[in-house]
BAMI-831154 format. One record per residue (C-alpha): residue number from 1; residue in one letter; chain; y, z, x. Coordinates in nm, 2 decimals. Example, Ala and Ser with C-alpha at 12.3 -4.5 7.8 and 13.67 -1.06 7.14 Angstrom:
residues 2
   i aa ch      Y      Z      X
   1  A  A  -0.45   0.78   1.23
   2  S  A  -0.11   0.71   1.37
END
This chain:
residues 234
   i aa ch      Y      Z      X
   1  M  A   1.03  -1.70  -1.89
   2  R  A   0.68  -1.84  -1.97
   3  R  A   0.37  -1.62  -1.97
   4  I  A   0.05  -1.81  -1.88
   5  Y  A  -0.31  -1.68  -1.87
   6  S  A  -0.48  -1.76  -1.53
   7  T  A  -0.69  -2.03  -1.71
   8  N  A  -0.36  -2.20  -1.80
   9  E  A  -0.35  -2.08  -2.16
  10  N  A   0.00  -2.02  -2.30
  11  L  A   0.07  -1.65  -2.38
  12  G  A   0.42  -1.69  -2.50
  13  A  A   0.78  -1.68  -2.37
  14  I  A   1.10  -1.48  -2.35
  15  D  A   1.43  -1.67  -2.40
  16  I  A   1.63  -1.53  -2.11
  17  E  A   1.95  -1.72  -2.23
  18  L  A   1.91  -1.53  -2.56
  19  T  A   1.90  -1.20  -2.37
  20  N  A   2.19  -1.30  -2.16
  21  S  A   2.40  -1.36  -2.48
  22  H  A   2.32  -1.01  -2.61
  23  M  A   2.39  -0.85  -2.28
  24  G  A   2.71  -1.05  -2.21
  25  Y  A   2.60  -1.14  -1.86
  26  S  A   2.42  -1.43  -1.70
  27  S  A   2.08  -1.39  -1.52
  28  L  A   2.08  -1.52  -1.17
  29  S  A   1.79  -1.59  -0.93
  30  I  A   1.87  -1.53  -0.57
  31  L  A   1.68  -1.50  -0.24
  32  R  A   1.72  -1.16  -0.06
  33  N  A   1.86  -1.32   0.25
  34  D  A   2.13  -1.50   0.05
  35  F  A   2.21  -1.18  -0.14
  36  H  A   2.25  -0.99   0.18
  37  N  A   2.49  -1.26   0.32
  38  I  A   2.70  -1.23   0.01
  39  L  A   2.72  -0.86   0.04
  40  I  A   2.80  -0.87   0.41
  41  W  A   3.08  -1.14   0.34
  42  K  A   3.23  -0.92   0.08
  43  L  A   3.22  -0.61   0.29
  44  E  A   3.39  -0.79   0.58
  45  S  A   3.66  -0.93   0.35
  46  F  A   3.75  -0.55   0.28
  47  G  A   3.75  -0.48   0.64
  48  V  A   3.43  -0.27   0.64
  49  A  A   3.27  -0.23   0.98
  50  I  A   2.89  -0.26   0.97
  51  Q  A   2.70  -0.08   1.25
  52  Y  A   2.34  -0.21   1.32
  53  A  A   2.06  -0.04   1.52
  54  H  A   2.14   0.29   1.39
  55  V  A   1.81   0.45   1.26
  56  V  A   1.84   0.77   1.07
  57  T  A   1.61   1.04   1.21
  58  N  A   1.74   1.36   1.04
  59  I  A   2.01   1.49   0.81
  60  E  A   2.11   1.86   0.83
  61  T  A   2.38   2.09   0.69
  62  K  A   2.60   2.24   0.96
  63  E  A   2.92   2.33   0.79
  64  P  A   2.91   2.47   0.43
  65  G  A   2.86   2.17   0.20
  66  Q  A   2.88   1.91   0.48
  67  A  A   2.58   1.68   0.57
  68  V  A   2.54   1.57   0.93
  69  V  A   2.35   1.24   0.98
  70  H  A   2.16   1.20   1.31
  71  F  A   2.06   0.86   1.45
  72  Q  A   1.78   0.77   1.69
  73  N  A   2.03   0.64   1.94
  74  G  A   2.18   0.99   1.97
  75  V  A   2.49   0.93   1.75
  76  Q  A   2.57   1.17   1.48
  77  I  A   2.82   1.15   1.20
  78  T  A   2.99   1.32   0.92
  79  A  A   3.16   1.16   0.63
  80  D  A   3.35   1.26   0.30
  81  V  A   3.05   1.12   0.10
  82  P  A   2.73   0.99   0.29
  83  I  A   2.53   0.76   0.06
  84  G  A   2.16   0.75   0.14
  85  A  A   1.99   0.41   0.04
  86  D  A   1.72   0.42   0.30
  87  G  A   1.43   0.29   0.09
  88  R  A   1.10   0.44  -0.05
  89  I  A   0.88   0.48   0.26
  90  A  A   1.07   0.72   0.50
  91  A  A   1.38   0.81   0.32
  92  C  A   1.57   1.08   0.52
  93  A  A   1.83   1.11   0.25
  94  R  A   1.55   1.19  -0.01
  95  R  A   1.40   1.45   0.21
  96  Y  A   1.73   1.61   0.25
  97  V  A   1.81   1.62  -0.12
  98  Y  A   1.45   1.70  -0.24
  99  D  A   1.29   1.86   0.06
 100  D  A   1.01   1.59   0.02
 101  N  A   1.01   1.22   0.06
 102  A  A   0.63   1.15   0.01
 103  H  A   0.57   0.82  -0.13
 104  L  A   0.27   0.74  -0.36
 105  Y  A   0.04   0.43  -0.32
 106  Q  A  -0.01   0.28  -0.67
 107  G  A  -0.33   0.07  -0.61
 108  L  A  -0.14  -0.27  -0.59
 109  I  A  -0.10  -0.52  -0.32
 110  N  A   0.18  -0.76  -0.35
 111  W  A   0.21  -1.07  -0.14
 112  I  A   0.56  -1.22  -0.15
 113  G  A   0.69  -1.56  -0.04
 114  V  A   0.96  -1.81  -0.04
 115  Y  A   0.89  -2.18  -0.12
 116  E  A   1.14  -2.45  -0.01
 117  S  A   1.11  -2.84  -0.04
 118  E  A   1.35  -3.12  -0.01
 119  A  A   1.12  -3.31  -0.24
 120  G  A   1.22  -3.10  -0.55
 121  Y  A   0.88  -3.03  -0.69
 122  L  A   1.00  -2.77  -0.96
 123  E  A   1.05  -2.98  -1.27
 124  E  A   1.18  -2.69  -1.49
 125  I  A   1.40  -2.40  -1.39
 126  A  A   1.20  -2.14  -1.57
 127  V  A   1.02  -1.83  -1.46
 128  A  A   0.64  -1.86  -1.47
 129  D  A   0.44  -1.54  -1.50
 130  Y  A   0.06  -1.58  -1.47
 131  W  A  -0.16  -1.31  -1.59
 132  G  A  -0.53  -1.25  -1.49
 133  V  A  -0.76  -0.95  -1.49
 134  G  A  -0.63  -0.72  -1.22
 135  E  A  -0.43  -1.01  -1.08
 136  R  A  -0.09  -1.16  -1.14
 137  F  A   0.13  -1.43  -0.99
 138  G  A   0.50  -1.49  -1.07
 139  I  A   0.73  -1.77  -0.97
 140  V  A   1.09  -1.75  -0.99
 141  P  A   1.28  -2.08  -0.93
 142  V  A   1.62  -2.06  -0.76
 143  T  A   1.67  -2.44  -0.77
 144  K  A   1.45  -2.74  -0.81
 145  H  A   1.40  -2.72  -0.43
 146  K  A   1.35  -2.35  -0.39
 147  A  A   1.16  -2.06  -0.54
 148  Y  A   1.05  -1.71  -0.47
 149  W  A   0.71  -1.59  -0.57
 150  A  A   0.49  -1.28  -0.58
 151  G  A   0.10  -1.25  -0.61
 152  G  A  -0.02  -0.91  -0.71
 153  V  A  -0.38  -0.77  -0.70
 154  A  A  -0.51  -0.43  -0.80
 155  C  A  -0.68  -0.26  -0.50
 156  A  A  -0.77   0.10  -0.46
 157  D  A  -0.74   0.12  -0.08
 158  I  A  -0.48   0.04   0.18
 159  G  A  -0.62  -0.21   0.43
 160  Q  A  -0.50  -0.39   0.74
 161  R  A  -0.20  -0.62   0.76
 162  N  A  -0.27  -0.93   0.95
 163  P  A   0.01  -1.19   0.89
 164  A  A  -0.19  -1.47   1.02
 165  E  A  -0.45  -1.42   0.73
 166  Y  A  -0.21  -1.37   0.45
 167  K  A  -0.21  -1.73   0.34
 168  A  A  -0.60  -1.75   0.36
 169  E  A  -0.62  -1.43   0.15
 170  L  A  -0.41  -1.58  -0.12
 171  V  A  -0.59  -1.92  -0.12
 172  S  A  -0.91  -1.73  -0.17
 173  I  A  -0.79  -1.50  -0.45
 174  F  A  -0.61  -1.76  -0.64
 175  A  A  -0.84  -2.06  -0.57
 176  D  A  -0.91  -2.13  -0.95
 177  W  A  -0.56  -2.06  -1.08
 178  P  A  -0.32  -2.33  -1.22
 179  Q  A  -0.18  -2.59  -1.01
 180  P  A   0.18  -2.44  -0.98
 181  V  A   0.02  -2.12  -0.83
 182  Q  A  -0.19  -2.32  -0.57
 183  M  A   0.11  -2.53  -0.48
 184  M  A   0.33  -2.24  -0.41
 185  I  A   0.07  -2.09  -0.17
 186  A  A  -0.02  -2.42  -0.01
 187  R  A   0.34  -2.53   0.06
 188  T  A   0.48  -2.20   0.17
 189  P  A   0.46  -2.15   0.54
 190  V  A   0.26  -1.85   0.66
 191  E  A   0.57  -1.70   0.83
 192  R  A   0.75  -1.69   0.49
 193  I  A   0.47  -1.48   0.34
 194  N  A   0.47  -1.09   0.34
 195  K  A   0.21  -0.85   0.22
 196  I  A   0.31  -0.51   0.07
 197  Y  A   0.10  -0.22  -0.03
 198  V  A   0.32  -0.10  -0.32
 199  H  A   0.43   0.26  -0.33
 200  D  A   0.66   0.44  -0.56
 201  H  A   0.82   0.79  -0.60
 202  D  A   0.79   1.06  -0.87
 203  P  A   1.12   1.08  -1.05
 204  I  A   1.37   1.35  -0.92
 205  Q  A   1.63   1.50  -1.15
 206  T  A   1.90   1.56  -0.89
 207  W  A   2.03   1.27  -0.67
 208  H  A   2.27   1.47  -0.45
 209  K  A   2.29   1.77  -0.23
 210  H  A   2.62   1.90  -0.10
 211  N  A   2.83   1.59  -0.02
 212  L  A   2.54   1.35   0.02
 213  I  A   2.42   1.11  -0.26
 214  V  A   2.08   0.94  -0.27
 215  I  A   2.05   0.60  -0.44
 216  G  A   1.82   0.30  -0.48
 217  D  A   1.45   0.31  -0.40
 218  A  A   1.50   0.65  -0.21
 219  A  A   1.60   0.80  -0.55
 220  H  A   1.40   0.61  -0.80
 221  A  A   1.16   0.36  -0.66
 222  P  A   0.98   0.17  -0.95
 223  L  A   0.68  -0.07  -0.93
 224  P  A   0.78  -0.44  -0.92
 225  T  A   0.64  -0.47  -1.28
 226  S  A   0.89  -0.21  -1.41
 227  G  A   1.20  -0.29  -1.20
 228  Q  A   1.54  -0.33  -1.38
 229  G  A   1.84  -0.52  -1.27
 230  S  A   1.89  -0.67  -0.93
 231  L  A   1.55  -0.72  -0.76
 232  P  A   1.58  -1.00  -0.49
 233  I  A   1.26  -1.08  -0.31
 234  A  A   1.18  -1.19   0.05
END
């Protein structure tokens, strides 16, 4: 993983292969869509039924120690161990466990995108982490033809989301940055770009209530600069 200043000065590098050897595991770059497909395939191989279009609206306790999950479509369920992994923004599981699921804006906008090209413009399979003042751009190659990237900018206020403008916003902010950054932006279709006003949660000490467990971002949402382990993007 190479660190580079926004004016293209080298800031050093981390040998990920050395880290892998200490950990005893390989590091893998993967797109979120591909990661989801792998998980779905594995679940189906175990005979697990996946039900879509079930939006959780509330969780309550009816029987002693028994959580009842209510869905927007009118369905309600009980289970031996409900697992709430419903994210950082409106996590019903966190509200049930902690009585509060308020998320905190951290003054950071993150544009994320996926670059794909048959031409194979990525000469080196190495993470490139570009640093500026209040700005940052990271490129994570998956293959020589595919990469995911994220452009972050410090911003005190939450503004509008207009997907048609995302690419133009990035072009303006990173106009003077090194060529790989500009290439990622220029060659990523606007429909493969998303804009996130980054929120996190204050830590909680207990991740369960009765028979319900809360996990993932609902329990311990970090900023992208401090995430650990699996963090697929876009």
